[in-house]
N, C-alpha and C positions, 0 to 999 in steps of 0.2 A: 232210697230217696235222701236227699240232703237234709240235715237237721233243719234248715231254713224252711223246709216244706211245712213244718208244724204250725207256723203262723198262718199261712193261707188256709191250711185245713181247718184251723180253729175258726178263722174268719167265715169259711163256708158253712160251718156248723150253725151259724147264727141265722135268724130269720131274714135279715136285710141283705139278701144276696145281691140286690141291685146295686148296692154301694161297694161291692167287691172291687179292689183295685188290680184289674186284670193286667194292666201295663206293668205295674211293679212285680207282679207274679212272674211274668215272662222275663223281665229284667233280672230278677234275683235267682230264678230257678233254671232259666234257659227253656228251650221248647220241649225238650223231653220230659223233664220233671214236671213242667207246667201241664203238659198233657195228662200225666198220671194224676195230678191233683185234681184237675177239672173233671176227668172222667170218673173220679171216685165219688162225685156229688150224686147222692141217691135220688133226689127230686130236682133235676136242674130246671131253672127258669130258661126263658128264651134268651136272656143275656148270657147265662151260662153256656147255652148250647152254641151261641155265636162265638163266644170266646174259645170254646173247644174246637168248633169248626175252623176258626182262623189259625189256632195253633196246629191242628192236623194239616191245614193247607201249607202253612210255613214249614212244618215238619217234613212234608213231601219235598219240598225244595231243598231243605237242610240235608236229607238223606242223599239227594242227588249230588249236592256239593261235597258231601263227605266222601261218597264213592269216587268222585273226580279227584279229590285231594289224595286219597290213598293211592290212586294210580298215577299221580303227577299230571293230570290233565288240566293244566292251568293255562296253556297258551297254545299257539301253533294252530293245529286242526280245529281245536275247540272254538277258539275265537273266530277263526275264519268261517266256520259253519254258519255263524249268526243264527243258531237254533235256540229256542227257549231253554233256559237252565244251562246249556252247554256254553253259552256265550257269557254268562255272568263272570265277572272278575273274582278270582279266589287267590289266596296266598300260595306261594310256591311250597311244595313238600320237599325237604332236603333229602329224603330217603324213600322215594316211592316204591311200591310194589311192581313186579314185572307187568307189563301191560297185557291185558287179556282181551282178545277181539270180541268177546261176548259182552264186554263191559257196557257198551252203549245200549244193547238190548236190556241188560240188567237195570240199568238206570231208569229206563222208561217203564219197564215191567213193575219195578218197585214203585215208581211214581203213581202209576195207574192205580195200583192197590191202595196206596195211601190216600189218593184223592177220592177213591170210591167211599172210604170211610168218612171223609170230610163231608162228601155230598149227603150221605145218609144221616149224619149228625145234624145238618142244617135243614133237612127235609121237613121235620115237624114244626118249624117256625111258620106262623101264618100271618095273614094281613092284620089280624086283630091283636096280635102279641105286642106287648110293650117292651121294647128292647132298647138298651142303652149300654154301650161299651166304649169307654174312653181309652184310647191308646196314643202313647207318643212314640213316633217312629224312633226316637233316640233310645227307647228301651228295648227295641227289637234287635236281636243278634242270632247268628247262625254258628253253632259249635262245629265249624269246618274241620278242625283238626281233632275233634273228639276227646278233648282233655277236660271238658266240663268247666272251662274257664274262658271268659270273653277276652280274646287276644286281638291285636292290631289286624285289621282287614276283615273282621268278622261282623261288624256292625251292618245293620241293614242299609244304612246310607253308602257304606263302602261297596256293598255287593250289588244293591239294586236301586240306589238312590237317584242315579243319573237318568233312570227311565221315568222319573216323575218330574223332569224339569223340561221347560220349553226348549226345543232343539236338541235334546239329549246331550247336553253340554257336559262331557266327562271331565273337563279340567275345573269345573266349578263345584265346590263342595256342596253336597246335597243338604239343603236346610232341614233341621229337625221340625216336624210339625205334630200337633196334637189333634186328633180326630175323634169325634164323638159319633160312633156308628150307631144307626138306628134300625129299625125293623126292616126297612127297604133294603139295607145293605146285606142282609142275609141272602136275599135273592141274587144280589150282585156277586157275592163271594161264591155262591153255588154256580152261577154262570161261568165264573173264572176257573173254577175247579173242572167244569165240563170242557172248557176250551183247552187246557192243559191236558186233559184226558184224551180229547180228540187227537191232539198232536202225538201223544204216546201211542195211541192205537195206529196212527199213520206210520210211525217208526216201526212198530211191531209187526205191522201188516207186511212190510217189506224185508223184515228180518235181515239186517245188514251184516251179520256176524262173519258169514263166509267171505263176503266181498272185502271186508276189512282185513281179515286174515290173509287173503291173496295179495292186497295192496302192500301190506307190511312185509310179506315174504319178498316181493319184488323189490321194494325199497331197500331191504337188508341185503339182497343179493347184489343190487347195483352198488351199494355202499362197500361191500366186500371187494368188488372188482376195482372201484375207484375210491378208496377212503379218503383222499385228499379233497374230493368234491363234496364231502358231507357237510363240512362246516360245523357249527355247534349242533349236537344232537337234540331233536325235538320229536315229539310224537307224530308219526305219520308224515315225515318230511325231512329232507337233507338241507334244503335251502328254502328261502321263501318261495321261489318258483316251484320247487320240489313240493312244498306243502300245498300249493294251489293245484298242482297236477294230481297229487294224491287224493285230495278233497274231491275234485272233479271225477276222478276214477271210482271213488267210493260211492259218490252220489249216483253216477250213471250205472255202475255195477249193481247197486241196490234197486234202482227203479226198474231195470231190464229183467223182470221176472213176473210171475203172476202173483199179485198180492193175496193175502189170506182173506177170503170172502167174509169170514166171521169178523175179523178186525175191521174191514172196510165198512161192514154194516154197523158195527159198534161206534165207529168214527161218525158216521151219519147220525146216529141216535144221539150222540153226545152234543153235535152241533145243534140239532133240533131242540135238545133240552137247554142249551145255552140261550137259544132265542126265546124259548118260553120263560126262563128265569128273567131274561132282560125285560120282557113285557111285565112280569110281576113287579120287578124293581121300579120301573117307571110309573106303574100304576100306584105303588105304595108311596113313592117319593112325592107325587103330585099332591097327596093328601097332607103332607107335613106342613105344619104352621110355625115351628120353631125355626131358629137360625143360629145354631149352636155348633161351631167347629164342624161343619158338614164335610162329607166326603165328596159325593156328587150331588150338586144342589138342584132344587127345582127353580122355577122362574123367579121366585121370590127370596131365594137364599144365596148365600155366597159360599164358596168352598175354602176350607182351611188349606188346601194345596195352593201353590203359586201359580194358579191357572184361572183364566177368566172363562166361564162356561156361558156362552151366549144363551138367551132364553129359549131359542128354538133347538137346542142340542138334542133333547129327547126325541122330539118329533122327527128330526132329520135322521137321527141314529135308527129309530124304529123303522123308518122307511127302507134304510139300507138292509136291515135285518129281514123285513118282509120280503125284499127281493131275494135274499139268501135262502129264506125258507121255501120260496116257490122253486128255486133252482134244485134244492135238496130233495123236494118232493117231485120233481119232474114236471111241474106246472109251467116253468119257464125253461127254455133251452139255453145252453152256453154257445155263444157265437164261435164259428169256426172259419178260418180264413178262406176255405174254398167253397163255402156255402153262402147262398144268398140270404137277405134278412128274414126270410120266411122259413128258415131251417136252422138247425143246431144239434148240439150233442145232449142227450138226456143223461144227466149226472146221476140221477137216482137209479137208473138201470145199470150204469157203469159201476156204481158202488156195490149194488146188489150182486152183480155177476162180473167181477173185474176180469179183463182179458190179460193174456201175456203181454206185458208191456214192452214196447220197442220204441225208442226215441225216434229213430228214422220213420218207423211205421206211423208214429203218432203225428210227426210233422207232415208227412206225405198223405196220411189219412187212412191207410189200410187198417190199422190197428183199431181205430175208433169208428170205422165204418158200421159195425153192428149197432152202434148206439146213436147214429144219426137219424134224424127224422124231421118232418115238417112240423112247424108250430111257432108259437110266439117266443121270441128270444128276450133274454135279459139284456138290460143296457146299463150304462154307467151314469145315467142322469142323476140319480139320488146320491151316488158317491161324490160326483162333481159338486153338487149343492153343498155337501157336507164339507168338502175341502175349502170352498169358498167361505163357508160359515166360520170355520176356525182359523182362518187366516194363515194358512201355511203349516199349522201344526197338526195336521191330520194324523201323522204317524203317532205322536205322543197321545193324542186323544183316543185313538184306537186301542193303544196299550192300556189306558186308564178304563175305557168304557167296556172293552172286550165284546 
């Protein structure tokens, strides 16, 4: 641990833990050492738990970015995929390691484990706890190149700041904001960890390593036949069109198999836990009477973010999540183009016993036939109402609300 860790450790030895400057701790120590400092507290308060849970959550992202940096996965296929964590911009590595086709599974397996620790850390926080953690986004940074120093391109605003702005404006510098997280936000953070865990389970359920290896082998063979067509070398692609073709081949090749049933069941469980945490969040936030640098506000508060949350945000978002829960439990069916409005696909059964996936078969219907049944179907009414409520910024609000 760095010598600087002695000051926060001394601070945490004092009775007034609620006054700890968690933001400065992360700024000065980085996520890894801050995690060790917070984890060393013998009798953590709810604020300590939230701070540790937040550091563990950001640490899961940091580990993924570090793995990408080591392998030189900073552009090309990564950005085209538009997947969580993979699409985040990171600095170039001047001397990357040889690419390993298993690296994508490695990223999400590590992330799933890191997030499980974050979820467990946040779980003891209850409705009655008094939690207050003030964080400046300007203090947050990811040690992407693993040199224990904050370098250009490693600030939170550089990596993820554009996702907290209206319209996802990448050309606009992300403003630094200070947020005072409350008890409700522990449930929000747990929900977000469940969301990324669900995505990790989806990737691991499809196990894309063999497909990636075949795509790379084919790309390299074509490049050997016609080296002049390669252009500048990038991961999984020889030209922009080649990158797109390789991405499509990877996605299709990964999908066309039987997903791991244990992983698809875990995916469903994480999504249901996300919904439960969201309900806890909105129940807790409705009771707040302060208005101090809020993250997601209630009807009588305002957010520290450069976002206007309409008073009906919680109500409309919970309606969407209720629809999602009914679909995940099989109480509502998913519409299918060849079925009338009184029939659809039972997603709960599909996730419990996933079939051998075949894209043509899914489009034509044969692959999904065992999961089709008569019953009430889900519709997009609540989603449309939400889109109207947030005036065209639905994508941004979905990222923030999870």
